[in-house]
Every structure is written in C-alpha cells, then in structure tokens.
N, C-alpha and C positions, 0 to 999 in steps of 0.2 A: 767700016760699025765706029761709031760714036765713041771715044774711049773717056769712061769715066776720070772726074775731074772731084779732087777734094780738099777745098781751103785750108788754109790755115787755123782759121777761126775752127771749123768745124774737127781739124786735127786735134789743138789744145781742148776745146770740149771734152772730146774722146778721153783724151789723156786726164781730164779732170775728173769724170766719171770714175774713168779705172783708179784713179788714185782713190777716191772717196769710196769706191763699190770694195776694196780691200778693207776697208777697216771695220772692225768686230759689229760695232755698233748699225752700222749698214746691212750687214748681213741679217740682225736680228728684229730688225723693222718688220713688224707684223704687216701682211698685205691690209688694205683697208678694204672695211667691212667684213673681215674676217673673226671669228670667235676662237681664242686660246681655249687650250684642252682643259684649264683652270673653269674657264666660264663655264663649258658643256657637261664637266663630273662635278659640278656642285650641286645643292640641292637645283637650286632654281634653273640650272642649266637643263639637267636632267628631266625635270618637268618640263619645261620648252621643249623637250625633243619628243616627251611623251604625248603632250598637248600634238604638236604636227602629226603623231600617228593615230590621233581621234581627228584630225582633223581632215583624215582621207576619207571618212566615211562617205564621206555624200561625192568621191570621185573629181573633186575640185581639180579644175585643170583638163578636165576629158570630158565626152559627149555625152549625150542621154543614156545611152546602155552601161555607163558606167555609174549610173546614180545608183545612190541608197535603196529608193523604193522602184524596183525592180520591174518597174511599169512595161518593158518591152519583152523580157522573157517571162516573168513570173507572171505576168497577167495577159498579154497579147497572145504568147503563146500558148497562154493556159486558157483561150477561149472566153476570158473575163470582158474582152475589150478589142475592138479593132483599131488597128492604128489611127484611123481616123484622118482629118483634115480631107485633102484629096490627092488623085493618084500621083501624080506630080512631084509635092511635095516631101522633102526628106524621103526618097523612097529606097534610100537605104534599109528603114526599118520595116519594110512590107515582106521581107523572108521572115521574119518574125511570127506573120501571122500565116504566109503559107509552106511554110516548113521546106522554103527552096533557096538554104541558107547555104554560102559558098563561103570558102576558108579567105577570098580575099575581101570579103565585105570588112569595110575600116571600123565597123562599131565593135566588131571582135576584137579587132586590136585595143582599142579604147578600153573595153573594159580590163583584158589582160592586164594592161599595162597599169593602171588605176588600181586593180588588185594588189600587184606587184609594190606599186609604190609605198600603198599601207604596207607592205612586208617589210621593206627595202626599212622603212623606218622605227616601226618595232625593232629591225635587228642593229637598228643604230642606237637604239636605249640600251639593250641588252650588252651589247658591244662594249658602251662605255661604262657601264654599270661597276663593273670591278676596278675603276679608276676612279670611285667615286670620292669625293673629297673628305674631311672627317666631319663637316655638317650635315652627311648623309647616314641617318641612324641605320642600324637594322632595321627596325619597323619600314623606315621608307623605302628600305631595298627590297623588302618582300612585297611591299604594296607598288611600286613601279614596275618590280619584276612581275609582278601577277597581273598586272592593267595592260603591260606589252605583249604576255602571253595571251591575255585573254584576246587580245584585239589581234594578234597573228592567229589565234586560231578562227577569229571567225573571217579574215579575209582568206584563208585556206579554206574554210569550209564554203566560201562561196564559189570559190575557185573549181573546189571537187566537184559542187553538184552542177554547177556550169558548165565546164571541159572535161570534168571525170579525170585526163590525164595532164599532171601539171608538174615540174618540179620542184621540188623542195629543198626549200633555202633558207638556212635557220643562219645564226650570225656566226658561227664561226667559219661561213664561207663567203669570200666576198670575191671582189676582182681580181684582185693577187692573188685568191685560192680556187680559181677556175669556176667562180659562179657562170659564167658561160657553158661551161661543158656539163653541168648536171643536166640527167636525162628525165623525162616524163614517165619512167615505171616505178616509179614509187608508190606503197600503198600509203594514202596519207590520210586514211581513217586514224591509226593507232597517232598519228603525230597530232591530229586534231584534239582527239581526247585528251592527249598529255598535256597539252597545252592549256584545256580549260580545267583539266584536274587540277593542274598547281595553280591556277587561278581562284576555283572553288575553295581550295585548302590555304591558300595565302592573304586573299583579299578579305578587308572588315566588313562587317554590315553594311555599316554606313561611312560615308564618304563625304570630304569637305565640297562638293557639287554636286548637282543631281545628274549631270550627264556621263559623272565615272562609272565606270564597272564594277560592281562590289559584288561579294561572294554568292548572292542569291542570282544575280544575272549570269554568272560564270557556270553555276548549278541548273539553270535553265537550259542553258546552250549547250553543256553537256548530256543532258538527257536529249535533247533533241538531236545531238549527234547520234548515240544510242539508238534513238527511235527511228534514224534513217536507215540505220543497219540492223533493222528488226531485231535489237537487243532488249525487249519489252519489259524485262524485268528489273534491269539496270537502271534503263529508263525511268520505270515505276516510280523503284524507290526512289529516287531525286525529286522528281513531280509532289511524289507525296509529301517530301519536306519543303518545299516551294510553295505548295498549298496550303501547308499548316502554320510553317512560319517564316516563311520570305516577305524580305520587307523592301522598300524601293532604296537608294541610295540616301535618302533622308531621314530613314527609318519608319517610314510610314508601310503599314501591314500591308501587302499586294490584296486589292481586292479590284470588282469589278466598277467601274462608276456610274453613277446613276443614268446620267443622260449620254448615251451611246455617241451625240455628235462631238462630245466633250474632248474626246481622245482626238480627234481632228480638228481642233480649234486651239489657235497659238496661244489664245490667253486662257487657257484651260487645259492643255495637254501634258505638263509634269503632273502628273496623279497618280491613285494609287494602280492603275492599270500597266503604266509603262514601265515593262522589265529591261529594257535595253532600247533607245534610240540614238538616231542621227540627230544633235541638235542644229537649231539655226537660231540665227539672231539678225536681226533688220538695222539699216541705216546706222551702219559700225565702219562705216567708209569704203565698205568693199562688198559689192552684192552677192561675192564667192562666198559669206559669212551667212546669208539664207539659204534659202533652198532653189540652187540655180536649177535642181534636174526637172523641178515641176512647171518650169518658165512655159513652157509650149503647149501643156495642160489644160487650157481654158477656153471657154466658149467664145467661138468666133465673131469678132464684127460687132461685137456687142455695144461700143463708143461707152459713153460716160454711165448706160443704164445696166453694166454687166463688169465683171472682174476682168481685169487686163487685157480682153479684146482680142487675144490671140493664144493659141494657133488652131485651136479645136481638134488637137492630137489627144488620143487615148480615150475613145469613144466606146463607152459600153456598148457589148455586143444585145443582140435581140435575144439570144439564149439567156445572157446572166438576168436580165431583166423578167424575162418570162421565169426563171427559176423562184420568183419570190412571189410567185403564185400560190394562196394557199385552198385550202378546203373549205366549206362554209365553219369548220369548228376549228380552224386557224392552225391546220399541221400542213407541212410541203407536200408536195405531190411527187411522192418518192419514187411511183413509178414513170416517171419522164412523161406524164402525159402533159406536165405544163407548156411543152411544145404543139401541143395539139390542137386543131379546133378553136374552140371559145377560150380556150384557156389561155392561150397565147394573150398577150397585152395589147391592148387596143393601143395602135401609134398613130403619129401623124406624117407618116413618113409619104412624101410625095405632093403634101398638103400644105400650100403657100400658109403664112402666117396671117396672111390677112383673109385668110379664109375659114370659116366654122368649124368649130371640132371641139368636142367634149371628151374629155379623159374617161379613162377607162372605170367604170362602177363596181366588178365585180372583187373579190376579197382578196387582197395582197398583205405580205408581211409587212410591218411600217419602217422597216430597214429599206427597203426599196427606197422612199423617198429620203432618206439620208445620204444615201450611195449613189445614186441615178439620178440625174437631173434630166425634166421631161417636160413636156409641154402640161400647161395648165398645172402646173404644181408652182408652190413659191420655190425660187432658187436663193436661199438662205434670206438674207436681209435686203436682197438688190430687186427682184422684183418675181412677176410670175412668169416662168421660162416659154417665151413667145412659141418654143418650135422652131420651123425652119431658118428663119431670121439668124438663129445663133449658129447653125450649122454651115460647114462651109460645102460640104458636097453630100446630100443627105444620100445621094446613089452610090456613094464610095465608103461613106464613114457611117451610117444608119442616121436615128433620129436623136439619139441620145447625147448626153455630156457627163462627163466626171463630176462629183460632187463633193468627194469627199475630202479632197485635200484642194479647197478652194477657200480663200480668205473673205470675209466679211466688207462689207460695205464700211462699215462703222471701221474698220481696220485698214484701210486703206490710206497707203503711206504712214502708217502708224507701225501694223505689221507686217509690213511689206517694205521694198526696199525699192523706192523708185528712182535710186541713182544709175540704173543702166537701161537699155533701150524698152524695157516692159516694168509693171510694177507687178509682172508675176514673178517677183523672187521673195516669197513671204516666211517670216519667220515661222515657220512652221516645221516642227519635229518628224521625223519619220519614225516609226518604232519597229526593230527588227523584230522584238520579241516583245507582245503584251498578253497581261493575264487570261484573258477569254481566250489566245491563242494556248498557251500554256495547259487551261480547264480541256480545253479539246484534245489536244496532243495525248493529256493523262487520260480522257476516255477512251484514245483507242488502245492503250495499254491496260485498261482496266477491262477491256473486251477480251485481249489476248490474253487475260489472266484468268477470264471466266465469270469476272464480277460485273454483269452486264448492268446490273442496279445500279451498281456505282457511277457506270458511265452515263446512265440516263439522269442520275442526280445532276453531273456536271452539264450535261446538255440543257437541262431544265434551267438551270444557276444562268447559262448565256440567255436562255430564251426569256427567263423573265424579266431581267433588265430589258429586253426589247418589248415588253409588253407593258412597261409603264406608259400608260397612255397621255401622261401632263408630256413627257417629251418628244411626242408625234407630230410630225410636221404640221401645223394648224393655216387655214386661211388668215387673211385680216380681218375676219368678224370671229376668229378663234375655235372655230370649228376643225374636223378634220379634215384635212387634205385630201384625201382617198378612203377609200372603204377598207380601214388597218385591222384584221383580223389573225390574231396568233394566241397560240396557247401553248400549256406544257404539252410533254410525253405523260398521259397518267397514266397509261396501261403498261405493266410490268413486261420488261424486255425479257423472252426468254428465249430466244433464235440470234446466233452469233449473225447470221447475213443479214437481217434485218435491220438488228442495233449497229452493224457497221455501215450500214449504207445511210442511218440517222444522223452520225456523227461524222462524215463525209460529207453528207450534203448541208448541216451545219455549219462546219467549215466553209462551205462554199457560199453561204448567205451570209456568216458574219464577219468574213475575213476577204470579201468580194474587194477587187481593184486595189490590194495590199503585196500585190508581188507573190502570194504564196501557192498560188493554183496550180501552174505548170509542175512544181516541184511535187507537190504533193501528189498528182495524180501517175508521175516518174514513179516515185518510192512505192506507190500503191501497186503499182503490175496492170494500170489500165489506161496508160495513158494513149497507145495507139488506137482502141477501139473508142474509147471515148472523144478526144478529137478529131478521129475521121466522122463520128457520129456528128460533130461538131461542125466540122467543114460543110457535110451535106447540106444540115438544115443552114447555117448562115450563108452559104454559098448563094442560097436560093434567093436569100433576100438582098445580098450584095456582090452580084458576080464577078462586076469588074475586079472588086478586090482579093477574090478567093480562087481568081484563073488559076487553074492547073493546081492548086493548093491539094497538099495530100502528106498526114505524116506517115511518114518509114518507119517500122520498128526496127530496133538495133542499130539506127543510125541518129534518128531525128531526138534520142533522149538527153544527147546531149551537143554540144555547138561544134564546129569544127575548131583545132587549134588555128591560131592567124597564121594565115601564109608569111605576112610579115615578119612573126616569130620564128618560124621555121626558114626562113631564108636568112636571119640572122645568125641562127645558133648552127645551123645545117639538119635535113632530114636525118642523119644518123644520131642526131641528139635529141630532137623532137619529133616522135613518133604521131602520124596526124591519124585523130578518131577514126574511127571504120565506118565505111562508105562516103567518104568526102575524098 
C-alpha cells in the first residue's frame, strides 16, 4: 500500500490555518450567502419570509400535480377533462382519469412535498416572529401572523381534501423536536378552522398588495371549510357577511365582473370577483414567477397560428361539453338528457381539418365557448379553431381544447414569459376562490336552511352575468359564434331536491375546468355514482383512455399516501389510506 506523504508546505499551511482559526474573529465570520438572525426578524426580513410562503402557492419546483390549478385531481378526476395529449405522453397522469392510482406514482409525492414546503415556510414565519426586532409593530405582528396562518390553513385544507390523513406540524415542531415522528392520525379540520378564524379576526380588510390575503378572503375560506364539514349554519353566517360587506385587498366590494372571460385574462384578472388567487407575473427573469402549471395545457402543434403549441393536455371531456346544452328556453337539461341523442354536441371527432364540418346549431349556454375550444368557433383572438390539426390524438384525448386559461395572441411575450422552452408560462392568476364560487356555495347553505328562493336569487345572479350578449363569443363579422340561449330560473323553487340539483349543475357550468368538480362530488357524497356513469359514457368515446377505469367507493375519494413518504417515516408513523 502506498504511504501518504504530507510535505512541509502543506504542514505549514495547516498550522497557519489552525492558528488563524483559533482567533475569535474567524469563528464569527458569517457563511457566504447566509442571513443573520436580525436580517430575518426585522420587518423586511419577516415580510420576505412571508412572501416565500406565498410563492409556494403555485407549487414551484414541483411537477404538474403540485399546481395551484388542480387540473389533475380536481378536473380530470372530476370528469371535466381527459388527460389529453396521447397515451404515451406523461402517462403518470392517466390514473387521475382511470382511478387506478398506486402509492408509488411520483406525482403524489410531488403534491405532498409541495404542500408541506408551503407549510414549512409558514411555520418559519411564525417561529421567527417572537424574535422580531423593534421596528416590527404590534399591528405588523398581527398582520404577518394572520397571513402566515391563512396560508398554512390553505395548505392543510388541500392536504385534507386530497389525502384525508396527513401529519399536522405547526411552528412548535421542527427537526430537532421530532417532526419525522408525527403521525397522520390527527383531525385536521379543527386546526384548519383555527388558522382561518385567527386570520379572519386579525387581518385588515385592505392590504398593501392585491395578492395578499385579507379578512374577507379568510372569512370565505373559513366558510368553505365549514361547508366541507356540512356545518351549513356556520358557513351561511359567514357567507352572508362576505356577500354583504366583503372587499378585495384594494378595497373594491366583491361583485361579479360584467364580462365572464375577464376572470381568465391576465390583463383584467385583478378585479372585483377575485377573492383569493395565486399571483403570476411574466418577464421577471424567471418563468417560475409566471404560471408554470399551465405550460402543457395548450392546443397541440399550432405553430404561430395558436398559443404556445404544446402539448395538448387537459382536454375538456365530451360529457362536460354536452352539459352546456340548453333547452329552447335557455335552461340546462337537469335530467341528464344532454348525453343522449341529438342533445349531445355535434363534434368533429375523427374528421380531418381539411374536410367539411358545420358546427352544432342547437341551443347552448354561452359559457361553453369561453370554456372549451371547439372546431368552427373563434379561439380568442388567434383564429377559428381548426379542429383535428390542433389535437395531438383525438382517439385518446377527444376533439376539444382548453380555453379558460389561455393567453391572447396580443399578449404573447408581453403577458407570457418566453424565457423558457415554451411561451406557455402566462402571467395569469388562478383563483382559489372567486365571488361566483362564493354565491353558489352560499346557495347550498340557503337550501339547507330552507331558503330556496334566496338560493335561486344567487344562482340567477350568476346566470344573469352569463346572459350578457355583448360579451358572447362573436365571429369576425360580429354575429354570435353559436346559438347561445340562456335564461334565469323564473319559477319559484319549492322543492329541495330540485333546487339542490340546479345549484350543483350551476357549479359544474360556471366553474368548469377550475379544479372544483371532483371535490364537490366527494363532499356531496355522489362521486361513485356520478363518476362511474361518466366513465361509462366517456369510455365509449375514448376506449383507450378509459381502459379499466372504475371509481371504487371507500377508496378513490382520497389519493393514497405517497409510498416515498411512508418509506421515509415508516408505516408505523404514516398509515396508508384504505384500499391502497
């Protein structure tokens, strides 16, 4: 064996280093790039930590399933959309539509990790606050604590409805005090309630920036938390207050915007309807500050004639499109007949773009063409949707393109970030809660309280906005692009079952593609029947995409705990969900 040799130069250097290292000044030299305690506990430092907790709302650093717009679980699993693209591309997402999820799916660990990253950042803010320097006022402390607890409530709310059982870790627990030994057996709802309640009681009504949570966002989220637990009276009390007095962080009273599509337009999205949203910005030096979770969800292979050109995911379902069919009087077909015979929308499935095609001429809700891209209808300001040429594989994805979260041609590279591999990083906010959502959740509570006519009033407010013909999709000549017919419910609601059906269907139409549907079906207790009916219908249209698909009651309401996390902590710490 070769003996090590240390020459005199090295020895001299080592003694010099040791001598220098023994000096006090050497020991007190801060590491390069590190922040001192005083930098983190002054007003600017604490606010910086808080901003980092907001930054994780879009799941930055993680994959598509971690996104703020939960298009995988909320919409695909909810039957609003198919995975899209083709069978081979990103097939880790296919189980979201077939309900054949396994604990080792990497997307589950992405979601879990992103949410706990957000929680960790919130807890860091709360852990540092007691050390605040003298420039942090009591009002600052109340606001910062309120925002941090609001965000922590948000992250745990998502963990609860996705996984049901998750470890509860607050600012009193860290790696030195056994964070890895916390079991997932705590009831999360009271802790989520407590965070939102504190935020509601301590946050101001107005804030310094439109993206910050205020007391009304907290009240709305607390009411939503009550609703998920069927605490209708508690939820109604808060919804009443939000509807009567709630304002955005800049002090604008909550209201429906006049133009439905303004909600999804990066130029007009900060408006009276936004209650709480994930904020996005383009051309800041990092595409992560835009909305990275939308970058796969554009029509495929459009070239310069369409947005981004990649990758054909998140294709609206046949069933969802059919749901926008109306009667001649403009009301939805609440009996489910929209999926039968001539009530089904006419599509170009299997028809080449070069072949003749005439779009459906029967009555539809005008929100259809602000929500779903279909052949023969203008696709924002790009061009008329050409059909099959913009679909990667109709046999797997169907004939439709997403349309709500799409940037306009006039916004390309202005309100999109082109610094990465695609222009599909838009400066587009995603609303976690918007005012139409509040009205429809309040309508559910009114029905449970026996106030069916108040519920009808709220639904009609939403429908009245959609009936504004000045904002319907138009052709180049200025005529309506389709046979749009919509009306209010003019007959008094006297039957609870009928009223409930109407409210639930209105949520389906108004909030389509926004990630709510699956969670609504689960909390209503109708997921198994509704989604197996959906699979039976959609599977006939797209047999490859729905091979083996079946929703199993008692299992598929929740995702499995990621196997990676169980391997980290041990199965005696993290219990797996039933059926996995």
